[in-house]
A tleap script that builds the chain and sets N, CA, C and O, in Angstrom:
source leaprc.protein.ff14SB
mol = sequence {
  NMET LEU LEU HIE LEU HIE SER GLY LEU ARG
  TRP LEU VAL VAL LEU ALA GLY LEU ALA VAL
  ILE LEU TYR ALA LEU ARG GLY ALA LEU THR
  LYS GLN PRO HIE ASP LYS VAL MET LYS ASN
  LEU ALA ILE THR PHE ARG SER LEU MET ASP
  LEU THR LEU PHE SER GLY ILE VAL MET VAL
  MET THR GLY PHE ASP PHE SER ASN ASP LEU
  GLY ALA HIE VAL VAL LEU MET LEU LEU ALA
  THR ALA VAL SER HIE ILE VAL PRO ALA VAL
  MET ARG LYS ARG LYS GLN GLU GLU ARG SER
  LEU MET PRO TYR ALA VAL ALA THR ALA VAL
  SER LEU ALA MET VAL ALA LEU GLY THR VAL
  THR ILE MET ARG SER VAL ALA CGLY
}
set mol.1.N position { 3.439 -5.767 9.155 }
set mol.1.CA position { 2.092 -5.429 8.789 }
set mol.1.C position { 1.589 -6.328 7.654 }
set mol.1.O position { 0.431 -6.746 7.664 }
set mol.2.N position { 2.443 -6.621 6.690 }
set mol.2.CA position { 2.052 -7.461 5.566 }
set mol.2.C position { 1.705 -8.879 6.033 }
set mol.2.O position { 0.780 -9.497 5.505 }
set mol.3.N position { 2.433 -9.386 7.007 }
set mol.3.CA position { 2.134 -10.708 7.551 }
set mol.3.C position { 0.741 -10.730 8.184 }
set mol.3.O position { 0.002 -11.700 8.022 }
set mol.4.N position { 0.385 -9.673 8.897 }
set mol.4.CA position { -0.941 -9.606 9.519 }
set mol.4.C position { -2.041 -9.517 8.461 }
set mol.4.O position { -3.099 -10.130 8.611 }
set mol.5.N position { -1.797 -8.763 7.400 }
set mol.5.CA position { -2.755 -8.678 6.302 }
set mol.5.C position { -2.935 -10.052 5.676 }
set mol.5.O position { -4.062 -10.506 5.476 }
set mol.6.N position { -1.835 -10.708 5.368 }
set mol.6.CA position { -1.865 -12.020 4.736 }
set mol.6.C position { -2.595 -13.034 5.627 }
set mol.6.O position { -3.422 -13.806 5.144 }
set mol.7.N position { -2.290 -13.026 6.901 }
set mol.7.CA position { -2.932 -13.959 7.840 }
set mol.7.C position { -4.408 -13.635 8.026 }
set mol.7.O position { -5.233 -14.543 8.126 }
set mol.8.N position { -4.746 -12.363 8.073 }
set mol.8.CA position { -6.142 -11.969 8.228 }
set mol.8.C position { -6.975 -12.325 7.016 }
set mol.8.O position { -8.132 -12.725 7.147 }
set mol.9.N position { -6.395 -12.181 5.838 }
set mol.9.CA position { -7.097 -12.543 4.612 }
set mol.9.C position { -7.439 -14.032 4.600 }
set mol.9.O position { -8.459 -14.439 4.044 }
set mol.10.N position { -6.587 -14.826 5.210 }
set mol.10.CA position { -6.833 -16.273 5.271 }
set mol.10.C position { -8.184 -16.554 5.912 }
set mol.10.O position { -8.915 -17.434 5.458 }
set mol.11.N position { -8.522 -15.811 6.968 }
set mol.11.CA position { -9.800 -16.045 7.647 }
set mol.11.C position { -10.971 -15.587 6.792 }
set mol.11.O position { -12.042 -16.192 6.840 }
set mol.12.N position { -10.785 -14.534 6.015 }
set mol.12.CA position { -11.837 -14.125 5.083 }
set mol.12.C position { -12.022 -15.174 3.988 }
set mol.12.O position { -13.146 -15.431 3.558 }
set mol.13.N position { -10.926 -15.780 3.539 }
set mol.13.CA position { -10.991 -16.860 2.555 }
set mol.13.C position { -11.800 -18.025 3.119 }
set mol.13.O position { -12.658 -18.583 2.434 }
set mol.14.N position { -11.524 -18.387 4.365 }
set mol.14.CA position { -12.250 -19.498 4.992 }
set mol.14.C position { -13.739 -19.184 5.092 }
set mol.14.O position { -14.572 -20.027 4.761 }
set mol.15.N position { -14.080 -17.982 5.544 }
set mol.15.CA position { -15.491 -17.607 5.652 }
set mol.15.C position { -16.184 -17.603 4.294 }
set mol.15.O position { -17.292 -18.123 4.158 }
set mol.16.N position { -15.545 -17.025 3.301 }
set mol.16.CA position { -16.135 -16.992 1.957 }
set mol.16.C position { -16.256 -18.403 1.389 }
set mol.16.O position { -17.252 -18.736 0.748 }
set mol.17.N position { -15.253 -19.219 1.624 }
set mol.17.CA position { -15.296 -20.604 1.146 }
set mol.17.C position { -16.417 -21.392 1.792 }
set mol.17.O position { -17.118 -22.147 1.118 }
set mol.18.N position { -16.591 -21.223 3.090 }
set mol.18.CA position { -17.693 -21.904 3.777 }
set mol.18.C position { -19.044 -21.424 3.264 }
set mol.18.O position { -19.980 -22.214 3.143 }
set mol.19.N position { -19.147 -20.140 2.963 }
set mol.19.CA position { -20.400 -19.602 2.403 }
set mol.19.C position { -20.694 -20.244 1.048 }
set mol.19.O position { -21.840 -20.595 0.766 }
set mol.20.N position { -19.676 -20.398 0.213 }
set mol.20.CA position { -19.857 -21.046 -1.095 }
set mol.20.C position { -20.321 -22.488 -0.902 }
set mol.20.O position { -21.287 -22.929 -1.525 }
set mol.21.N position { -19.626 -23.212 -0.039 }
set mol.21.CA position { -19.952 -24.624 0.176 }
set mol.21.C position { -21.375 -24.783 0.717 }
set mol.21.O position { -22.149 -25.592 0.205 }
set mol.22.N position { -21.715 -24.022 1.739 }
set mol.22.CA position { -23.049 -24.146 2.339 }
set mol.22.C position { -24.152 -23.754 1.363 }
set mol.22.O position { -25.179 -24.427 1.283 }
set mol.23.N position { -23.947 -22.680 0.627 }
set mol.23.CA position { -24.956 -22.245 -0.345 }
set mol.23.C position { -25.119 -23.291 -1.457 }
set mol.23.O position { -26.236 -23.609 -1.864 }
set mol.24.N position { -24.000 -23.812 -1.933 }
set mol.24.CA position { -24.054 -24.809 -3.010 }
set mol.24.C position { -24.716 -26.097 -2.531 }
set mol.24.O position { -25.525 -26.680 -3.253 }
set mol.25.N position { -24.386 -26.545 -1.332 }
set mol.25.CA position { -24.997 -27.769 -0.799 }
set mol.25.C position { -26.491 -27.588 -0.573 }
set mol.25.O position { -27.289 -28.456 -0.927 }
set mol.26.N position { -26.862 -26.465 0.014 }
set mol.26.CA position { -28.285 -26.188 0.242 }
set mol.26.C position { -29.032 -26.140 -1.087 }
set mol.26.O position { -30.114 -26.711 -1.225 }
set mol.27.N position { -28.451 -25.464 -2.046 }
set mol.27.CA position { -29.083 -25.364 -3.354 }
set mol.27.C position { -29.194 -26.707 -4.057 }
set mol.27.O position { -30.204 -26.990 -4.702 }
set mol.28.N position { -28.172 -27.528 -3.937 }
set mol.28.CA position { -28.203 -28.851 -4.563 }
set mol.28.C position { -29.245 -29.745 -3.887 }
set mol.28.O position { -29.967 -30.483 -4.557 }
set mol.29.N position { -29.314 -29.673 -2.560 }
set mol.29.CA position { -30.287 -30.493 -1.833 }
set mol.29.C position { -31.727 -30.079 -2.115 }
set mol.29.O position { -32.620 -30.925 -2.156 }
set mol.30.N position { -31.953 -28.804 -2.305 }
set mol.30.CA position { -33.307 -28.309 -2.574 }
set mol.30.C position { -33.571 -28.140 -4.075 }
set mol.30.O position { -34.593 -27.592 -4.487 }
set mol.31.N position { -32.617 -28.627 -4.877 }
set mol.31.CA position { -32.730 -28.588 -6.345 }
set mol.31.C position { -32.956 -27.179 -6.894 }
set mol.31.O position { -33.760 -26.969 -7.802 }
set mol.32.N position { -32.229 -26.224 -6.322 }
set mol.32.CA position { -32.287 -24.840 -6.789 }
set mol.32.C position { -31.364 -24.684 -7.989 }
set mol.32.O position { -30.330 -25.349 -8.064 }
set mol.33.N position { -31.716 -23.827 -8.914 }
set mol.33.CA position { -30.845 -23.608 -10.074 }
set mol.33.C position { -29.657 -22.709 -9.702 }
set mol.33.O position { -29.657 -22.025 -8.678 }
set mol.34.N position { -28.673 -22.742 -10.559 }
set mol.34.CA position { -27.537 -21.823 -10.430 }
set mol.34.C position { -28.083 -20.404 -10.546 }
set mol.34.O position { -28.881 -20.112 -11.436 }
set mol.35.N position { -27.656 -19.530 -9.650 }
set mol.35.CA position { -28.185 -18.172 -9.671 }
set mol.35.C position { -27.083 -17.139 -9.453 }
set mol.35.O position { -25.906 -17.477 -9.327 }
set mol.36.N position { -27.492 -15.884 -9.414 }
set mol.36.CA position { -26.541 -14.781 -9.268 }
set mol.36.C position { -25.839 -14.814 -7.903 }
set mol.36.O position { -24.678 -14.421 -7.795 }
set mol.37.N position { -26.535 -15.278 -6.872 }
set mol.37.CA position { -25.921 -15.364 -5.542 }
set mol.37.C position { -24.734 -16.323 -5.574 }
set mol.37.O position { -23.671 -16.023 -5.030 }
set mol.38.N position { -24.922 -17.490 -6.221 }
set mol.38.CA position { -23.827 -18.457 -6.321 }
set mol.38.C position { -22.660 -17.852 -7.081 }
set mol.38.O position { -21.504 -17.997 -6.685 }
set mol.39.N position { -22.971 -17.178 -8.166 }
set mol.39.CA position { -21.930 -16.534 -8.965 }
set mol.39.C position { -21.161 -15.512 -8.126 }
set mol.39.O position { -19.931 -15.482 -8.159 }
set mol.40.N position { -21.878 -14.683 -7.380 }
set mol.40.CA position { -21.221 -13.644 -6.567 }
set mol.40.C position { -20.424 -14.230 -5.412 }
set mol.40.O position { -19.353 -13.718 -5.085 }
set mol.41.N position { -20.922 -15.292 -4.788 }
set mol.41.CA position { -20.157 -15.944 -3.723 }
set mol.41.C position { -18.858 -16.526 -4.280 }
set mol.41.O position { -17.801 -16.407 -3.661 }
set mol.42.N position { -18.945 -17.152 -5.447 }
set mol.42.CA position { -17.750 -17.731 -6.074 }
set mol.42.C position { -16.750 -16.648 -6.463 }
set mol.42.O position { -15.542 -16.827 -6.308 }
set mol.43.N position { -17.252 -15.534 -6.964 }
set mol.43.CA position { -16.368 -14.414 -7.323 }
set mol.43.C position { -15.679 -13.863 -6.078 }
set mol.43.O position { -14.487 -13.558 -6.104 }
set mol.44.N position { -16.431 -13.739 -4.996 }
set mol.44.CA position { -15.854 -13.246 -3.740 }
set mol.44.C position { -14.761 -14.175 -3.244 }
set mol.44.O position { -13.676 -13.726 -2.878 }
set mol.45.N position { -15.050 -15.482 -3.233 }
set mol.45.CA position { -14.057 -16.462 -2.788 }
set mol.45.C position { -12.811 -16.406 -3.656 }
set mol.45.O position { -11.689 -16.346 -3.152 }
set mol.46.N position { -13.021 -16.426 -4.966 }
set mol.46.CA position { -11.896 -16.394 -5.910 }
set mol.46.C position { -11.068 -15.123 -5.750 }
set mol.46.O position { -9.838 -15.173 -5.776 }
set mol.47.N position { -11.733 -13.997 -5.587 }
set mol.47.CA position { -11.028 -12.719 -5.439 }
set mol.47.C position { -10.216 -12.673 -4.149 }
set mol.47.O position { -9.093 -12.169 -4.142 }
set mol.48.N position { -10.771 -13.192 -3.067 }
set mol.48.CA position { -10.030 -13.247 -1.806 }
set mol.48.C position { -8.831 -14.190 -1.919 }
set mol.48.O position { -7.770 -13.922 -1.355 }
set mol.49.N position { -9.002 -15.288 -2.644 }
set mol.49.CA position { -7.866 -16.193 -2.876 }
set mol.49.C position { -6.777 -15.458 -3.658 }
set mol.49.O position { -5.596 -15.562 -3.327 }
set mol.50.N position { -7.173 -14.720 -4.690 }
set mol.50.CA position { -6.201 -13.963 -5.491 }
set mol.50.C position { -5.468 -12.931 -4.642 }
set mol.50.O position { -4.248 -12.794 -4.727 }
set mol.51.N position { -6.223 -12.212 -3.830 }
set mol.51.CA position { -5.627 -11.175 -2.990 }
set mol.51.C position { -4.670 -11.773 -1.964 }
set mol.51.O position { -3.604 -11.216 -1.700 }
set mol.52.N position { -5.049 -12.897 -1.396 }
set mol.52.CA position { -4.173 -13.571 -0.427 }
set mol.52.C position { -2.909 -14.070 -1.107 }
set mol.52.O position { -1.810 -13.938 -0.567 }
set mol.53.N position { -3.069 -14.642 -2.293 }
set mol.53.CA position { -1.897 -15.100 -3.043 }
set mol.53.C position { -0.983 -13.925 -3.378 }
set mol.53.O position { 0.236 -14.015 -3.230 }
set mol.54.N position { -1.576 -12.831 -3.827 }
set mol.54.CA position { -0.784 -11.653 -4.168 }
set mol.54.C position { -0.008 -11.135 -2.954 }
set mol.54.O position { 1.174 -10.809 -3.064 }
set mol.55.N position { -0.672 -11.060 -1.800 }
set mol.55.CA position { 0.033 -10.581 -0.598 }
set mol.55.C position { 1.159 -11.539 -0.212 }
set mol.55.O position { 2.208 -11.108 0.267 }
set mol.56.N position { 0.941 -12.833 -0.420 }
set mol.56.CA position { 2.001 -13.803 -0.142 }
set mol.56.C position { 3.180 -13.652 -1.083 }
set mol.56.O position { 4.333 -13.762 -0.666 }
set mol.57.N position { 2.895 -13.399 -2.350 }
set mol.57.CA position { 3.970 -13.194 -3.327 }
set mol.57.C position { 4.771 -11.940 -2.977 }
set mol.57.O position { 5.998 -11.931 -3.082 }
set mol.58.N position { 4.074 -10.890 -2.563 }
set mol.58.CA position { 4.767 -9.660 -2.151 }
set mol.58.C position { 5.682 -9.960 -0.961 }
set mol.58.O position { 6.815 -9.480 -0.915 }
set mol.59.N position { 5.201 -10.745 -0.009 }
set mol.59.CA position { 6.031 -11.095 1.147 }
set mol.59.C position { 7.291 -11.835 0.724 }
set mol.59.O position { 8.384 -11.543 1.207 }
set mol.60.N position { 7.132 -12.794 -0.180 }
set mol.60.CA position { 8.287 -13.567 -0.654 }
set mol.60.C position { 9.256 -12.659 -1.405 }
set mol.60.O position { 10.469 -12.754 -1.218 }
set mol.61.N position { 8.728 -11.783 -2.248 }
set mol.61.CA position { 9.578 -10.920 -3.062 }
set mol.61.C position { 10.304 -9.852 -2.234 }
set mol.61.O position { 11.377 -9.387 -2.618 }
set mol.62.N position { 9.716 -9.467 -1.102 }
set mol.62.CA position { 10.363 -8.456 -0.267 }
set mol.62.C position { 11.319 -9.076 0.747 }
set mol.62.O position { 11.878 -8.376 1.591 }
set mol.63.N position { 11.501 -10.389 0.661 }
set mol.63.CA position { 12.488 -11.036 1.500 }
set mol.63.C position { 12.022 -11.371 2.903 }
set mol.63.O position { 12.846 -11.484 3.811 }
set mol.64.N position { 10.728 -11.532 3.103 }
set mol.64.CA position { 10.225 -11.926 4.418 }
set mol.64.C position { 10.905 -13.230 4.820 }
set mol.64.O position { 11.021 -14.144 4.003 }
set mol.65.N position { 11.350 -13.325 6.052 }
set mol.65.CA position { 12.130 -14.473 6.525 }
set mol.65.C position { 11.228 -15.677 6.775 }
set mol.65.O position { 10.500 -15.724 7.767 }
set mol.66.N position { 11.283 -16.645 5.869 }
set mol.66.CA position { 10.514 -17.878 6.000 }
set mol.66.C position { 11.457 -19.040 6.249 }
set mol.66.O position { 12.678 -18.902 6.172 }
set mol.67.N position { 10.875 -20.167 6.542 }
set mol.67.CA position { 11.652 -21.380 6.782 }
set mol.67.C position { 11.859 -22.158 5.485 }
set mol.67.O position { 11.545 -21.687 4.392 }
set mol.68.N position { 12.387 -23.339 5.643 }
set mol.68.CA position { 12.616 -24.214 4.496 }
set mol.68.C position { 11.318 -24.734 3.884 }
set mol.68.O position { 11.317 -25.157 2.728 }
set mol.69.N position { 10.213 -24.714 4.632 }
set mol.69.CA position { 8.938 -25.220 4.135 }
set mol.69.C position { 8.198 -24.213 3.266 }
set mol.69.O position { 7.046 -24.446 2.900 }
set mol.70.N position { 8.824 -23.124 2.939 }
set mol.70.CA position { 8.179 -22.105 2.114 }
set mol.70.C position { 7.770 -22.662 0.758 }
set mol.70.O position { 6.699 -22.324 0.254 }
set mol.71.N position { 8.588 -23.496 0.167 }
set mol.71.CA position { 8.284 -24.046 -1.153 }
set mol.71.C position { 6.972 -24.815 -1.166 }
set mol.71.O position { 6.152 -24.623 -2.065 }
set mol.72.N position { 6.761 -25.688 -0.175 }
set mol.72.CA position { 5.521 -26.459 -0.091 }
set mol.72.C position { 4.329 -25.530 0.109 }
set mol.72.O position { 3.271 -25.734 -0.487 }
set mol.73.N position { 4.497 -24.524 0.939 }
set mol.73.CA position { 3.419 -23.566 1.200 }
set mol.73.C position { 3.036 -22.826 -0.088 }
set mol.73.O position { 1.854 -22.712 -0.410 }
set mol.74.N position { 4.016 -22.335 -0.808 }
set mol.74.CA position { 3.761 -21.576 -2.036 }
set mol.74.C position { 3.074 -22.459 -3.076 }
set mol.74.O position { 2.110 -22.030 -3.709 }
set mol.75.N position { 3.557 -23.676 -3.257 }
set mol.75.CA position { 2.960 -24.579 -4.247 }
set mol.75.C position { 1.509 -24.883 -3.893 }
set mol.75.O position { 0.640 -24.846 -4.763 }
set mol.76.N position { 1.241 -25.180 -2.633 }
set mol.76.CA position { -0.137 -25.465 -2.211 }
set mol.76.C position { -1.054 -24.262 -2.402 }
set mol.76.O position { -2.205 -24.416 -2.808 }
set mol.77.N position { -0.552 -23.077 -2.113 }
set mol.77.CA position { -1.389 -21.880 -2.275 }
set mol.77.C position { -1.634 -21.562 -3.746 }
set mol.77.O position { -2.728 -21.134 -4.114 }
set mol.78.N position { -0.626 -21.767 -4.587 }
set mol.78.CA position { -0.830 -21.578 -6.027 }
set mol.78.C position { -1.880 -22.551 -6.562 }
set mol.78.O position { -2.754 -22.168 -7.338 }
set mol.79.N position { -1.785 -23.809 -6.141 }
set mol.79.CA position { -2.761 -24.807 -6.578 }
set mol.79.C position { -4.155 -24.490 -6.040 }
set mol.79.O position { -5.141 -24.609 -6.768 }
set mol.80.N position { -4.244 -24.089 -4.781 }
set mol.80.CA position { -5.545 -23.751 -4.190 }
set mol.80.C position { -6.192 -22.589 -4.935 }
set mol.80.O position { -7.399 -22.595 -5.175 }
set mol.81.N position { -5.399 -21.606 -5.295 }
set mol.81.CA position { -5.928 -20.460 -6.041 }
set mol.81.C position { -6.359 -20.886 -7.440 }
set mol.81.O position { -7.399 -20.443 -7.929 }
set mol.82.N position { -5.582 -21.728 -8.078 }
set mol.82.CA position { -5.959 -22.221 -9.408 }
set mol.82.C position { -7.286 -22.986 -9.347 }
set mol.82.O position { -8.151 -22.801 -10.203 }
set mol.83.N position { -7.441 -23.831 -8.349 }
set mol.83.CA position { -8.683 -24.596 -8.201 }
set mol.83.C position { -9.875 -23.652 -7.990 }
set mol.83.O position { -10.975 -23.926 -8.471 }
set mol.84.N position { -9.658 -22.551 -7.278 }
set mol.84.CA position { -10.753 -21.606 -7.035 }
set mol.84.C position { -11.245 -20.941 -8.322 }
set mol.84.O position { -12.344 -20.388 -8.354 }
set mol.85.N position { -10.446 -20.995 -9.367 }
set mol.85.CA position { -10.804 -20.371 -10.648 }
set mol.85.C position { -11.481 -21.344 -11.617 }
set mol.85.O position { -12.168 -20.908 -12.541 }
set mol.86.N position { -11.304 -22.628 -11.424 }
set mol.86.CA position { -11.733 -23.610 -12.424 }
set mol.86.C position { -13.243 -23.644 -12.615 }
set mol.86.O position { -13.729 -23.452 -13.730 }
set mol.87.N position { -13.987 -23.885 -11.545 }
set mol.87.CA position { -15.440 -24.057 -11.687 }
set mol.87.C position { -16.117 -22.788 -12.203 }
set mol.87.O position { -16.928 -22.883 -13.125 }
set mol.88.N position { -15.826 -21.602 -11.655 }
set mol.88.CA position { -16.468 -20.415 -12.222 }
set mol.88.C position { -16.165 -20.234 -13.714 }
set mol.88.O position { -17.030 -19.800 -14.474 }
set mol.89.N position { -14.957 -20.561 -14.126 }
set mol.89.CA position { -14.598 -20.428 -15.541 }
set mol.89.C position { -15.378 -21.420 -16.400 }
set mol.89.O position { -15.839 -21.070 -17.486 }
set mol.90.N position { -15.527 -22.648 -15.922 }
set mol.90.CA position { -16.278 -23.662 -16.662 }
set mol.90.C position { -17.758 -23.286 -16.717 }
set mol.90.O position { -18.380 -23.375 -17.775 }
set mol.91.N position { -18.319 -22.871 -15.593 }
set mol.91.CA position { -19.744 -22.531 -15.541 }
set mol.91.C position { -20.075 -21.315 -16.417 }
set mol.91.O position { -21.160 -21.233 -16.992 }
set mol.92.N position { -19.150 -20.394 -16.508 }
set mol.92.CA position { -19.367 -19.202 -17.323 }
set mol.92.C position { -19.557 -19.570 -18.798 }
set mol.92.O position { -20.268 -18.880 -19.528 }
set mol.93.N position { -18.918 -20.659 -19.228 }
set mol.93.CA position { -19.007 -21.075 -20.629 }
set mol.93.C position { -20.243 -21.929 -20.918 }
set mol.93.O position { -20.604 -22.132 -22.077 }
set mol.94.N position { -20.887 -22.428 -19.864 }
set mol.94.CA position { -22.081 -23.255 -20.051 }
set mol.94.C position { -23.333 -22.397 -20.175 }
set mol.94.O position { -23.384 -21.263 -19.697 }
set mol.95.N position { -24.332 -22.964 -20.823 }
set mol.95.CA position { -25.631 -22.313 -20.862 }
set mol.95.C position { -26.222 -22.345 -19.452 }
set mol.95.O position { -25.898 -23.231 -18.661 }
set mol.96.N position { -27.079 -21.388 -19.139 }
set mol.96.CA position { -27.646 -21.261 -17.798 }
set mol.96.C position { -28.285 -22.565 -17.319 }
set mol.96.O position { -28.081 -22.953 -16.168 }
set mol.97.N position { -29.039 -23.238 -18.156 }
set mol.97.CA position { -29.731 -24.456 -17.745 }
set mol.97.C position { -28.789 -25.642 -17.530 }
set mol.97.O position { -29.195 -26.650 -16.951 }
set mol.98.N position { -27.545 -25.540 -17.985 }
set mol.98.CA position { -26.557 -26.601 -17.812 }
set mol.98.C position { -25.670 -26.380 -16.576 }
set mol.98.O position { -24.854 -27.239 -16.240 }
set mol.99.N position { -25.825 -25.259 -15.918 }
set mol.99.CA position { -24.996 -24.948 -14.747 }
set mol.99.C position { -25.552 -25.657 -13.517 }
set mol.99.O position { -26.766 -25.761 -13.340 }
set mol.100.N position { -24.640 -26.144 -12.666 }
set mol.100.CA position { -25.057 -26.820 -11.439 }
set mol.100.C position { -24.250 -26.295 -10.252 }
set mol.100.O position { -23.266 -25.577 -10.427 }
set mol.101.N position { -24.672 -26.657 -9.064 }
set mol.101.CA position { -24.075 -26.090 -7.858 }
set mol.101.C position { -23.017 -26.984 -7.197 }
set mol.101.O position { -22.075 -26.477 -6.587 }
set mol.102.N position { -23.163 -28.285 -7.311 }
set mol.102.CA position { -22.230 -29.183 -6.612 }
set mol.102.C position { -20.756 -28.988 -6.992 }
set mol.102.O position { -19.894 -29.098 -6.121 }
set mol.103.N position { -20.443 -28.707 -8.241 }
set mol.103.CA position { -19.025 -28.474 -8.549 }
set mol.103.C position { -18.413 -27.333 -7.728 }
set mol.103.O position { -17.226 -27.369 -7.405 }
set mol.104.N position { -19.215 -26.329 -7.394 }
set mol.104.CA position { -18.719 -25.237 -6.557 }
set mol.104.C position { -18.350 -25.756 -5.168 }
set mol.104.O position { -17.295 -25.420 -4.629 }
set mol.105.N position { -19.230 -26.577 -4.599 }
set mol.105.CA position { -18.974 -27.114 -3.261 }
set mol.105.C position { -17.712 -27.973 -3.254 }
set mol.105.O position { -16.876 -27.848 -2.360 }
set mol.106.N position { -17.580 -28.838 -4.247 }
set mol.106.CA position { -16.430 -29.750 -4.300 }
set mol.106.C position { -15.126 -28.982 -4.513 }
set mol.106.O position { -14.160 -29.179 -3.774 }
set mol.107.N position { -15.096 -28.115 -5.511 }
set mol.107.CA position { -13.863 -27.376 -5.808 }
set mol.107.C position { -13.466 -26.456 -4.657 }
set mol.107.O position { -12.282 -26.311 -4.354 }
set mol.108.N position { -14.451 -25.839 -4.021 }
set mol.108.CA position { -14.141 -24.947 -2.898 }
set mol.108.C position { -13.621 -25.742 -1.714 }
set mol.108.O position { -12.700 -25.296 -1.029 }
set mol.109.N position { -14.194 -26.913 -1.462 }
set mol.109.CA position { -13.706 -27.769 -0.371 }
set mol.109.C position { -12.265 -28.220 -0.639 }
set mol.109.O position { -11.436 -28.242 0.271 }
set mol.110.N position { -11.979 -28.575 -1.880 }
set mol.110.CA position { -10.608 -28.971 -2.246 }
set mol.110.C position { -9.662 -27.793 -2.058 }
set mol.110.O position { -8.568 -27.951 -1.516 }
set mol.111.N position { -10.074 -26.634 -2.497 }
set mol.111.CA position { -9.249 -25.438 -2.363 }
set mol.111.C position { -8.987 -25.116 -0.892 }
set mol.111.O position { -7.855 -24.824 -0.507 }
set mol.112.N position { -10.037 -25.170 -0.075 }
set mol.112.CA position { -9.862 -24.890 1.361 }
set mol.112.C position { -8.994 -25.942 2.038 }
set mol.112.O position { -8.240 -25.621 2.957 }
set mol.113.N position { -9.089 -27.186 1.599 }
set mol.113.CA position { -8.226 -28.236 2.162 }
set mol.113.C position { -6.758 -27.941 1.856 }
set mol.113.O position { -5.890 -28.141 2.706 }
set mol.114.N position { -6.484 -27.466 0.647 }
set mol.114.CA position { -5.111 -27.104 0.288 }
set mol.114.C position { -4.637 -25.899 1.089 }
set mol.114.O position { -3.477 -25.845 1.496 }
set mol.115.N position { -5.519 -24.935 1.318 }
set mol.115.CA position { -5.175 -23.769 2.145 }
set mol.115.C position { -4.836 -24.235 3.563 }
set mol.115.O position { -3.842 -23.796 4.142 }
set mol.116.N position { -5.654 -25.117 4.113 }
set mol.116.CA position { -5.410 -25.623 5.470 }
set mol.116.C position { -4.077 -26.367 5.539 }
set mol.116.O position { -3.296 -26.160 6.467 }
set mol.117.N position { -3.823 -27.221 4.567 }
set mol.117.CA position { -2.566 -27.975 4.547 }
set mol.117.C position { -1.372 -27.040 4.384 }
set mol.117.O position { -0.357 -27.209 5.060 }
set mol.118.N position { -1.483 -26.073 3.511 }
set mol.118.CA position { -0.402 -25.104 3.321 }
set mol.118.C position { -0.158 -24.256 4.551 }
set mol.118.O position { 0.983 -23.924 4.870 }
set mol.119.N position { -1.236 -23.906 5.243 }
set mol.119.CA position { -1.105 -23.119 6.472 }
set mol.119.C position { -0.435 -23.932 7.562 }
set mol.119.O position { 0.440 -23.433 8.270 }
set mol.120.N position { -0.844 -25.179 7.696 }
set mol.120.CA position { -0.229 -26.065 8.699 }
set mol.120.C position { 1.251 -26.266 8.383 }
set mol.120.O position { 2.087 -26.292 9.287 }
set mol.121.N position { 1.568 -26.408 7.109 }
set mol.121.CA position { 2.966 -26.598 6.700 }
set mol.121.C position { 3.826 -25.424 7.137 }
set mol.121.O position { 4.901 -25.620 7.702 }
set mol.122.N position { 3.366 -24.213 6.884 }
set mol.122.CA position { 4.181 -23.044 7.207 }
set mol.122.C position { 4.172 -22.773 8.716 }
set mol.122.O position { 5.181 -22.334 9.267 }
set mol.123.N position { 3.044 -23.031 9.389 }
set mol.123.CA position { 2.972 -22.786 10.834 }
set mol.123.C position { 3.827 -23.773 11.611 }
set mol.123.O position { 4.426 -23.426 12.629 }
set mol.124.N position { 3.878 -24.994 11.126 }
set mol.124.CA position { 4.687 -26.014 11.797 }
set mol.124.C position { 6.151 -25.600 11.799 }
set mol.124.O position { 6.855 -25.791 12.791 }
set mol.125.N position { 6.609 -25.032 10.688 }
set mol.125.CA position { 8.012 -24.639 10.607 }
set mol.125.C position { 8.272 -23.352 11.400 }
set mol.125.O position { 9.374 -23.154 11.912 }
set mol.126.N position { 7.269 -22.481 11.504 }
set mol.126.CA position { 7.441 -21.246 12.266 }
set mol.126.C position { 7.461 -21.545 13.765 }
set mol.126.O position { 8.244 -20.961 14.514 }
set mol.127.N position { 6.579 -22.473 14.199 }
set mol.127.CA position { 6.476 -22.792 15.619 }
set mol.127.C position { 7.598 -23.699 16.089 }
set mol.127.O position { 8.001 -23.649 17.251 }
set mol.128.N position { 8.099 -24.527 15.189 }
set mol.128.CA position { 9.055 -25.532 15.616 }
set mol.128.C position { 10.440 -25.140 15.335 }
set mol.128.O position { 11.368 -25.890 15.640 }
savepdb mol mol.pdb
quit
């Protein structure tokens, strides 16, 4: 059951990440200011990343049978989660007029790329 939760959360992470990227790109192209919607989308993405990481840690700690590629998967997911926290933390410290949207798009794309790579790493070892 935990594996299904962890795998299902991955798809919510992807959807939330795409929402962040699309909203940030649209806002940057139309020169919209940073707003509450961007903040809430980033919080949602970050929270889903945290929850997915937590479920993965629980799986590892309970002895779920993984392959030798578990180390690469864990490192990539830890880094992806860390990246999901950087931009919101930086923007929170800036004055409202100094906040911009493109950093959200870039950091979220990097985070999702790491999630994809980590997923491929673990799936390759499970399938092969």
